Every structure is written in structure tokens, then in C-alpha cells.
N, C-alpha and C positions, 0 to 999 in steps of 0.2 A: 195704876191699874192692878187688879188682883183677881184671882179665881175665887168666886164665892161658893161654887159648888161644882161637882163632877159626877159623872156616871159612866162607867166603862162596861161594855157588854161583850162577852166572848173574846176578851183581850188577854193574851198570855195566860197566866194562871190566876188572874184576879177574879174574885167573887163579884158578881154584878150587884152593886149597891150604890145608892146615891149618898154622897158625902159632902158635908158643908165644911168650909175652911175659914180659918182665921185670916184676916188681912195682914197679919204680922208673921211671926216665925212659927212654922209648922215642922216639928221634928218627928220623923217617922222611924220608929225603932222596931227591932225584931231580929231573929236569927237569920243567918244566911239562907237563901232560898225561900224566904217568906213572901216575896213579891215586892219588896221596897223599890228596887231598881225598875221593875216592870211598871210600877205606878209612875215613876218619874218619866219613863219612856213615853207613857201615854200622854202626859202633859206636854212633852216635847213635840210629839206628833200633832196634838191638838192645837198647838201654838204656831204650826207652820214650819218646824225645823226638821221633821221626819224622825226616823229611828235614831237611837243613840249611836248605834254602829252604822255608819253611812252606807256600807255595802250590804246591809241586811235586806232580805227579801220581804216585801210587805206581807205576802201570803204566809210567811213563817211566824208572823205576829198574831195571827188568828188562832184562837184556842183550838186544840186538837179535836178533830171530829166535828168542826163547825165550818160553815161555808163562808161566813163573813164576821166582821167585828165592827162595833160602832162605839165611838167616843163622844161624849157630850160634856160641855162645860159652859158655865155662865161667868162672864167677866163683868166686873163692876169697877167703878171709879169715876173718872171724868165722863165716861159714857157707859151704857149697859149694852152688852153684846152676847147673844147666844151663839155658841160655836159648836160645830159638829164635824166629825171625821168618820168616813166609811171606809173600811179596809177590806179589800178582796185581793185581786192580783195587783191593784194599784190603790193609792190613797186619794180619796176625793174629799175636799174640804168645802164646808158651807158656813156662812155667817148670816144670821137672820133669815135662814131659809134659802139663800142665794148662793150658788156655786162661786167660789173665788179661788185665786191662786195662792201659793204658799207665801209669796212676798206680801200680798195684801193681808193675809191672815196674821203675819208677824206684826203688822201695824196695829192690830186690834189690842193685843196684849204682848208688849215687848218682853221677851224672855231671854235670859242669859243662863245657859246650862253648862255644868262642869262635871265630868267624870273624874274618877281618881287619876287617870292618865293625864287629863288636862290640868289637874292640880300639880302635876310634875312639870309645870311651866318652865322652871329654871333648870332642872336636871334632865328633863325628857328631850325628845327629838324636836326639831324645828317645826314639824307639822303642828304641834300643840300651840306654838307661839303664833303661827300663821292663823290657826283656828280662832284665837282670841281676837286678832285684828279683823278677821272676816266677819265674826259674829257682831262685833261693835259696828263695823262699817255697814253691814247689811241692815241693821236696825236704824242706823242714822240716815241712810239714803237708799231708796229703791234703785237708783242708778248704780250704786256700788255692786249690788247683787247681780244686776243685769250685765254689767261690764265684766265682772268676774266669771259669770257663766259663759259669755261670749269668748273670753280669753281662753277658757278651758276647752271649748269646742275647737278653736283654731289650733291650740297647742296639740290636741290629739291628732289633728290633721297633719301637722308638721312632724310629729313623732312617727306617723305612718309613712310619710315621705322619706324620712331619714332611714327607717328600717328597710325600705325598698331601694335605697340608693338613689332616690330622685332629688332634684334640685328643690330646696325648700325656701328659696328666697321670696317667692310669692307670699307664702305664709308669714315670713318675717315682717313684711310690710304691714300686715294687719296686727301682728303681735306687738310691733314697736309702738303703735298708737295706743292699743289697749293696755299693754304692759307698763308703759311709762305713766299712764293715768293711774294705774293701781299703785305703782311705786310712790307717786306723790300723795295719794290718798292714805296709804298705810303709814307713811312717814308722819303725816299730819295727825292721824288717829293716835299714834304712839306718843306724840308730843302732848296731846291733850290728856292722855292717861297719866303720863309722867307728872304733869302739872297737878292733877287731882290726887295723886298719892300723898301730897302734902297734908291732906285732910285725914290721913290714916297713919301718921308718923309713929303713933304708939304701937302699931302692929309690926313695923319694920324693925328687924333686929339690928340693922346698921344702915347708914345712909347709902342709897343706891343711885346709879346713873343708868339710863336706858339709851340704846343706840339702835336705830333701824339699819339693817344691812341688806342692800339690794342684791338679789340673787344673781351671781355672775357679773355684777356691774362694778362700778367704782372708777370709771375712766373719765367721767365728767360730772360736774356738780348738777347741771340741768338734766332732769330725768330723761327727756326725749333724746337729747344728744348722747347721754350715757348708754341708753338702750341700743341706739343705732351703732355706736362705736364698739360696744361690747359684743354685739352680734357679729359684727365684721371680724373682730379679733378672735372670736371663738369658732368661726365657721369651720376651719379645718379640723378642730377637735370634735365638733359635733358630727361631722361626716365620718370621722374615724370611730367614734363611740356609738354613732347612730342613735343619739338621743339629744334633746334640747338641753343646753347648759346655761342659758341666760333667761332670766325672767322671774316673775313673782312665785312660780312653783318652787323656787330655791331660796326665797327670802328668809331672813332670820332676824332675831332681836338679840342684842348683846346686853345682858344685865351685869353690871359691874359694881363691886364693893371695894372702895379704896384702891382702885386700879387692878383688882383681881376679879376674874369672872366669878359671879355669885354662885355658880354651880360648884366651884371649888372652895370658896370662902365660907359658905354657910352649911350648917348641918341639915339633915333632912327635916327636922322639926322647925328650924329657923326658916328653911325654904318654904315650908307650908305657910308659915305666918306671913312671909313676904308675898307669896302668891295671893293670900287672902286680901292683903292691902291692894295689890294690883287689880284683882277682880272687883273689889269694892270701888276703886277709882274708875274702873271701866263702867260700872253701873251709874256713877255720877256723870260721866261723859254722855251716856245715852239719855239720862234724865234731863240734862241741860239742853240737849239738842231737841228732844221730843216734847219736853214739858210734862212728861209723865214718868213715874217711877217704874222701872222694869221689875219683873218677877225673877228671883234668883233661885236656881236649882243646883243642889250639890249632892253628889253621891258619896257616901262615907266621909262625912265632913270632919270627923274627929280623928281620922287615921293619922298616925305618926305625930300627934300633938300631945304634949304633956298637959297636966291639969291647968297650968297657968296659960298655956297656948290656947286650950279649948275655951277657957273663960274669956280671954281677951278677944278671940275671934267671934264668939257668939255675941258678946256685948257690942262689938263693932257692927255686926250684921243687924242686930236689933235696932241699933242707933240710926241706921240708914232710913228706917221707915218703909223699906221695901217688903213685899210679901216674899217669904223664903220657904222653900220646900227642901228639906235636907234629910238624909238618911244616916243611920248609924246602928251598929250592932251593940253599942255601949250606951245604955240609957243615961241621961244626965239631966238634972234639974237646974233651971236658971230662970231668973225673972224675965218675963216677956216671951217665954217659949211655951207653946202648946204641944204636948206630947200625944202622938197617935201610935198605938201599938198594932203590929201586924203579925199574923201567923197563918201559914198555909193559904196565902192569897187573899185573906180578908182582914179587915180592921176589927179589933176587939172592942 
């Protein structure tokens, strides 16, 4: 699937214009503040993922002195779908003129999006690594997104109980079922990503191993028993700290190179190349499950890469056959890449 055309009205600083897109690699270049990231954010919202910053208010995305914003896109590929998003205090999504939810919209055009922070997958915080697993999981299965949402609701309830000094064991019973399901699903997703990295061995600066780490767990091999035992073992600490210490909200991934954590073994440039391989492997996992190629979105794709790293990363992305939207402040020419220049919120 791919976006064949877009039109954004009263969105951020973008000039309202209809734009047609290549089904291949679209590189958006321009100085800082030209609107490159705003355009990517519009795609992210239109595809059902919401703002790039998850805590951003929808009303703040509307152009100053305007009451509302509208985003339109046409998706082509295995099917043809007209997509629409209306932004006021909330975001309302439509496809084919009918209102739909975010999970259903994500099914029309599967999108994997990565900010510069997410590209710090190896050296950044655990939340970036959980984000990768959750993106892939939500695209592969509607159940994954629903169970993750339900888990977060119960987790907030438990957190409130602990802060008030109340017994949280009633919430634990629900968390145990939902959390152990997520543990199993995330472990399986990571194993699939690991398998697919073999297809991008030329991007990896060194052989790597991946390990899923259950948040606060590790007392039993079976996920459901591990969750139950770990909750029981951490109960006194949770009461003392007044916060949940066991569950998917604390999950992580260990990336290892020759027995050393990749964050220590690799330079920043090498890490970026390794992350590119992991991201591309993730896109293959989604494609094999859905039977459709996802759209890949990258902000500042060339950051921290030398010329060799840029070339190999771009060649690998072009080779996937996926539609790619990527931004950079450093123009670069490469076979298979269509360049779109931006300045002051409009394409030149």
C-alpha cells in the first residue's frame, strides 16, 4: 500500500496544496523549521497513529487563528481507499466517507514511523524499544492494540490505588491475565524481527543477538506463572514505592554484540545502521503477516551517518519496495529516490 496523494488544510504551518507521491522513496529536504516534520505528523495522524508526540493536544495542531484542520489522503495498492481526518478538540477519522476508529484506519495503510529519538533504539530509553514492539504488534493484530489499551487502563487504576495506600490485589488479577498475554506476544514479535534481520546483514556493523526482558519478571518460564509470582514477590516493594513494579510498562529488549551490550559496543553511526536493519526487519514482519507492504516514515534519516552509512541505508530502503517518506536537512542524490524540497511550509 502507499499514499498516492495528500492535501492538508489549516494544519500546523503547512501551505494547503494537493501533492502527488511516488510509491517508492520520497526524500523531503529543507532547512529546520520548513515544515518537514509537520508533514510527517500529518501522515501519522491520517494513518491512525495520532500526533508524533503522544501527549500533544489535537487543538494545538490546528493552524493559528483557525477553528479546525482537515487532512486528506488517497491510498492505493491492493485496494483504493480515500482517507480523511478532521481536527478540532479531537481527531475524527473517516474512510470512504464513513467514520472509523484508529485501529481500523491503521489497517487501510499500515505505517511504521520513526522519530530521531526512536532511531536511538539501542542507546535510548526502554520506551523506544517498547514502542517498536507495540507498533508492529498493533499492525499485525487488532487484539494486540485492544489488550494493550485495556492493560494501560487497569494499570492506571492500580497506580491510583497504590498512591492512596489501598489494596491493589483486585487490579493485579486483571493485570496478570492482560500482562502475561502481552509478554508472550512481545517475545514472539521480537523473535520474528530477529529472524528477518538476516535479510539485512549488510547493514549490521557486527553480528547481534536480541533478548526480550520481562518487566519485573524472570521467576518462571511460563508467562502467566511468572507474572503471578513476580507480583507476589514485589508486593511489599510496590506498597512502599506506591507504584507498579511488574508488567509490560517496564519491559525492555537487550541487544548484544559478542556478549557486550550493543549500546556500549557500537559507535553512534554503527548504532544507526543497526537500527535501520532492525526497522527494515520489522517492516518485513508486518508485510508477511498482512500480505501488504507498510509505508515507512523517518524523520532526519541521515543524522549521524557517514556517506557510506547513508548510501547503504538508502539502498536497503529502496530495495524493500516499500513507500518511504524521509526528511533530511542535507540533500542527497541516489538512484530510486525522488526529492521534494520544502521552505516556509510549502513544497517548491
